[in-house]
Every structure is written in C-alpha cells, then in structure tokens.
N, C-alpha and C positions, 0 to 999 in steps of 0.2 A: 780579523777585525771584530769578531764576535766578542772578544775580551773588552771592547770599548763599552759594551752595553750590559754585560753580565759579570758578576764577581765570583759567583760560586763555581769552583773547579768542576764539580759534578755536572752542573747545568751546561757549562761550556763543552765538556766532553760528550754530553748527551747530544748536543746540537751538531758537533763536528763528526761524530761517529757515523759510519755508514757511507754509502756512495753519494748521498745527497748533501753531506756536510760541506763539500766545496761550494755547492750552489748557495747555501745559506751564508757562507763566509763572504762570497762575492756580493750577495744581497746586503749584508751588514756594511760592507765597505761603501756601497752605493748610498745607503741610508745616512752614513756618516758624512759623506761628501755633500749630500743634499741638505745637511744641517738639521736633521730631525732631532727632537729632544729624546732623551734616553727612554722615557716611558712610552712615547709614541713608537720609537724604533722597536722596542720589545714587543709591542702589540703586533706590528707588521711582521716581525720575525716569527711570532707565534702563529700568525695566519699562514705564512709560507710553510711552516713546519706542518700545519694541519693539512694544507693542500697536498704536500708531498706524501704524507701518510695516507690520505684518501686515494691519491693516484696509485700508490703502490698496491693497495688492496684491490683496486680496479684493474690493475695490470696496465696502467697507462704510463708510458715513459715520459720523463720531463722534457725530452728532446722534441716531443710532439705537442707540447702545450700551445694552445691558441685560444681564441675568443670562445670557441665552443666548449673548451675545457672549463673556462670560468663560469659559463652558464650552467654546466652540469654540476659544478661545485656549489653554485648558489642554490640549486634545487636540493642538493644533498644536505645543506645546512638546515633546511626546514625540518628534517627528520634525523639529524645527526645524533648518533649514539657512539661515536668513536671513543675508544678507551683512552683515558688520561687527558682528554680534551674537554674541559668544563664548558659550561654555558657562557658564551661570549656574544656580544651584540653582532648580529649577522652583518650589519653594515660595515663594522670595523673589519670583520674577517674578509668580506668581499673587497674592501678597499686595499687591505694588505696584500691579498692574493693578486690583485691587478697591479699593484706596485712591484710585486715580485716578478710578474711576467714582463713588465716594462723594463725592469732592471736587467733581466737576462737578455732582452732584445738590445738594450743599449750597449752591452759589452760584447755582443756578437754571439752569444751562446744559443740564441733563438733567432730565426729569421723574422724580418718584418712582414706584417700581413700584406698580401698582394691581391686579395680577392677583389677589392674595389677597383684596382687598376685593370684586372682581367675583364670585369663586367663592362667597362667603358668601351664604347665603339672605337675602332681604330682611328677613324677620322677625327674624333674628339681629342684623342691623345695627341695626334699630329697638330691639331689646332692649338692646344696648350703649349706645345713645344715651340711652334711658330710665333705665338704671341710673346713668349719669354725672350726668344732670340732677336726678333725683329722689332718688337714694340716695347720691350723692357717692362712688360706687365708683371705685377707682383702676384703671388699666389692667392691672396685674398680677393683681388679683383677677378682673377681667373675663375675662382670658385663661384662668384656671383654671375659671371658671364655664362658659365657652363650649365646653370640651371635651365634657362630658356632654350639653350642650344640642345640640351639633352631631351627636353620636351619636344622640340622640333623634330629631332631624329626619330623619336618614338611615334610621332604623328604622321610624318611624311616618309619615313624610312631612312635608312642610313646610306642610300645611294645618291650622292649629290648630283649626278648627271641627270636625274629625273626631276630635279626641282624646277618648278615653273613659277612665273610671276604671280599668277592668279592664286595658286595654292599658298604661296608664301604670304601674300597680302591678306588672304582670308585667315591664315593662322595668327597673324599679328592682331587683326581686328578681334578675333574671338578671345585671344589671350588678354588683351587690354580691356575688354568689356567686363571681365570677371576679376579684375585687379585694380589697384589704385594707380594714381598718376606716376608715382616714383617707380613702381614695379613695371609699369608700361614703358617708361623711358628706358629703364634698364634692358627690357626685352628688345626694343628697337636698336639700341646701341650694340648689344651683344650680337644680334643677328647680322647687322651690317658688318661688324668685325669678322664674323664667321664667314660670311659670303665673300668678303674681300680676300680672306685666306684661301678659300676654294678657287677663286678666280686666279690668284697669284700662282696656285699650284695646278692650274688647268683642270680642275675637277668639275667645274660648272661653267655655264655660258657667261661671257664677259658682259658687264653692265647689269647683272641681275641684282646687285646690291641697291640699285636705284629704285627698285620696286617696293622697298620697305618704306611704308608711310611714316611721316613725322607726326608726333603728337602735338596738339596745340599748346604753345607755350609763349606767354607774353613776357619778353625780356625786360628786366628791371622793374617788374610789376610789384615786387615786395620790397620791404625795408630790411636792411641788415639788422640782426639782433645783437645787441652789445650791452656792456655794463658801463656805468659811469666811472671816471677815474678813482673816486673815493671808494666805490664798491670793489674795484680791482685790488686796491691796497688792503682792504679789509679781508678779502679772500686770501691774499698772500700771507697776511699777518696771522691768519687763523691756524697756521701750521705750528706744531709743537717744535720748540728749539732744543728739546732734550731727548726725544724719542728718535729711533732710527728711521721709522716711517715718516715722521714729521720733517726731519731734515731732508729726506729724499723728496717728499712731496713739494717742499718749498722750492727746491732746485727745478723740479718739473714745471711748477707754476710760473717761475721766472722765465724759463725758456719759452713758454707760450706767451706770457704777458709782455715780455720785453723784446724777444727776438721774433715772435710770430710763428713759431714752429707748429706744424700739424701734429696730431696724436701719433700718426704713423711715423713721422720723422723722429720723434722721441723714442718710439719703440725700436727703431733701427740704429740709434746712436751707439757708437762704440767708443771706448776710451781712446783709441788711436785717432778718432776723428777730431780730437781736441788738440789744437796747436797752441801751446802756452806761450811760446816765444813770439809768435805773430799775433796772438790774441784773436784767433779765428776758430770757427766751428765748421767742419765740413759736413754738409747735410745732403743726404741722398733722398731726393724727393720723388715726385711722380715721374714715371717713365725712367727711373734710375738716373735722373739728371743730378749731377753733383754741383753744389753751390757752396762758396765760402761766405759765411756770415760773421760779422764782428761779435766778439765776446766782450761784453761790458764788464767793468770791475765787479758790479753787484752780482751778475750771473756767474762770473768766474769764482768769486768767493763762496757762493752757494754750492757750486760743484766741488770745489776743493774741500769744503766742510763735509760734504756727503762722502767723498772718496776716503777721507781720513777717519771719519767718526761713525759712518753709518753703513757703508757698503761692505758686505762680507766678501772675503776672497773666494772666488769660485773659478773653475776651469773654463772661463768664458770671458770674452772681451766686451760683452754688452755692458753699456754704461749703467742703465737703471735695471735693477732686479727686484724680485719680490722681497717683502720684508718678513715673510713667514715661510717656513719649510713647506715644500722643497724650494730652496733658494735657487733661483734661475731667472731667465728672461720672462717677461710677461707673455701670456698666451696670445693676446691680440691687442689692437689699438683701443678696443673698448675699455680695457683696464685703465688707460690714461684718462679717458672721459669720466670714469667712475671716480678716480682720484680728484679730478676738478670738481665734480658734482658734490662730493663729500665736503670739500673745502668750502663750497658755496653755502651748503647747509650749516656748517659750523659758524660761518660768518653772518648767517641770517640774511643772505642775499638770494633773491628769487631768480632762478635761471629763466630767461624769457623765452627759450625755445629748447628743442631737443638738441643733444650734442653739446655738452657743457664745454668741452675743450675747444670746439669751433667757435662758440660764443666768446670765449676769452681771446681767441685769435682775431675775431671781428673787432673786439674792443681795442686791439693794438692799432688797427687801421683807422678807426674812428678817432682815437686820441691823436694820431699823427696828423690827421686832416684838420683837427681843431687847432693844432700848433702851427699850421701853415704849410705842411708838406704837400707837394704836388701829387697827382695821381700816378705819374711815372715813378716817383720815389716810393710810393706805397706799393706799387706793383713790383718794384725791385725787391723790397723787403719780404713781401708775401710770396714772391717767386711765381707770379702769374705770367703765363706765356704771352698774354695779350692785355693791353691796358683796358680793353673792352670789358674784361672780367672785373676790373677794379672800379668801373664807372658807377656801380651801384652805391659806392660810398659817398658819391657826390650828393646823394639825396639826404644825407644826414648833416651836411654842412649848412646849417640854417643861416649863418651870417652871410655866406656867399650867395645863398638863394634869395635872401632879402634884397640884395643889391640888384638882382636881375628881375625880381618879381614885378609884374605890371599891375597898375591900380585896377581895381574892379570897375568895369564900365558903369557909368551912371545911366539909369533908364528913366526917362521922363514919363511919368504916369499920364495916361490919357485924361 
C-alpha cells in the first residue's frame, strides 16, 4: 500500500527494505482506509519511519512498543540528531508515531494496553460488568459512575464488608460540600447503584443503600429551554447543501428537531436500524431499550442524500461518521452537540442553555404541545419512561395555563 502515497521506486524500496518494511506497509494500508490525504499520510509514514529508526538504535523491538515508548520518543525529538531525518514539527512526529502505534494495535500486531484495568480494584471491575449485564448501562455512564465509586474505595478501603452507614453518609456529605449540585447528584446516584450491586452479590449488609442521603431538589422548579419554531427552521437551513459535512449535519439536525432523538441515540445509529420499507427508525436509547420511531419523508430524504452523496464507504455500519480523516464514528455524543451549536451560531440563534442538542430536543416537545399534543403523546415521542418526566413541558403551554389561572385577589385598603 506504500505505492498509494509514493511514486519514486527508490523511496518505495527504501521504505519496504529491512525487517520493518512490513509494518510500514500495514500502516500505509490503515492510513488509506482511514481516508488520509496523500500529504498527511506521507508525514505520518515519515514519523513511523523515524520512530523505527530511533528504536533500532536504542535496541527496542517494535513488538514492545507502548505508551512509554512514545514518551521516550517525544523526549528524543527535543535533541534529535538522527541522520537523514530533517527538522520536522515535533507535534506532527508525535501524532504520526501515535497513529502508527494505534494502527499496529488495531490489526493485532501489538496488544491493547491493560495497565488501567489492572490498577482498578476487582470489586469495581465486577460492578462495571454487573451494570452492563443487568442494567444495560453504557460505557459513558459507567465512566461517570466509577469516579465517585473509585474515590469511595480509596477513602474507606476496598473491602465492602466493612462499610458502615455513618462512614458512607459522612463521605457523601464531604464530597458534596466541595462540589456542585450536578456532581453531588451523580455521586449519590452512583453510590446507590454500587451498594445495590454489593447487596445483590452479598458483599455488604442489606439495606445499606438507604443510608445514602438525597440532595435537595425541587421538582419542576425550572423552565425547559427551547427555541421558537422559526429559529429551529433557521438552524436547519444554515447547513450547506453542497458540502459533505453540511449534508450530514442537516440529516442530524432533522433527526433531533423532527424525531426528538438524543445526541447519544444519533451516535449509536447504524444503517441497519433504518427500515425503508416500513419507514421506521430503530433507536437504542437509555438502558439499551429499543424503540421504533416513524421516519418522515423529510427525514428520509435527508438521510438518503447523505448516504448517496456525503458518506464515505468505511468498514463500519455506523450511520454518521466524521467528515475529516480519520473517517470513522464520532468519539462521543459531545460531537453531536458541537454540530448543533455550530449550526446555531451560523443561523445567528442564541442557545439558551448548555447542551445545544438537548435544547433542540426540548424544542420538539414545546412545538408538539403548542399544536395540541397531549403529554402522553409527547412522552411517547421522547421515550420518557414516565409521564412525570414530561410534565415540565406543561409550564410552557401558556394558552392552557391562562384557562386555569385564577384572578389576583382584590385587597381592600384600610
């Protein structure tokens, strides 16, 4: 695959010669599959060649490459005097070397790093596995849950049989005092889930989860943040109809603004989740619950346009992928919110709160309510488990609120 990026027979022979030539050929194939431009791929191959040359002089085998090797290579670059390797930006060399390492891991020539898993307490690893199997919790949520649990184990020890209600309550109080409201709620939720796992596995006393205090929270105390219908249309219209990124972004915005998908739902959407014959979209939401949602003509046309004109063919079934190399799935749901936020800025629409994708989802519910939809219907579209979650939208139905509003009592002055 090196021939895809170099034309000089001498340069190709130079790269392929020696025992490391096969590794560079594998790396070149990975760069081609990821969609890198020729000039970028050449820089990455040059960085890999530099890394192999340095490792050979140090007596380091490529089979032992790891994160420590990259750190040593980065230190070497500060005083590099390697023959035939001119001055190149260190950031480009480090990036290319890291891509080389990841490519070798991807094809199985290097093992995946396991240091982080070894350092985790065994009970925490069992908790992760239990939450995946019995609660359907995704990895992103587990990562958030494990932070306070890890702190708990460092504070009270990793022997759950010694946990006591007083020490648990004191830990929660001290943690919440030095953090914000959202972090405090995450802490209490994570610890209750962890203690329920321990109780189910007979590792601690039954009922110990009840000692975790609840943070003060006034339900329905705030108003949902949303955009007006004309603002939503401006945001959707701000996407370019000619660029690949614009065609993709418009399809994403329509899925949020018309179907009410979450950013995480869009991240997990696959091509096989689209049933064109029945005009439905299979969505795997929170707790891995699957739901069939209708695909409108507008949404369907946008997705077809994206698949035909904007999506690059990759060895992956994920529907929405990056528009720049390396072409592949988005790293997290935050990328979807960034796409929505950028569209709002292009349209000159101010986002009323954090989480642009969620604001657009709120706008779907508010629009349905203004058109006469019931809370049960809105809960079905938004896939809320309980109508109580949807009740907050009743506060934005000004017309209905006027009908039940009581006149202000007259007070006769003395």
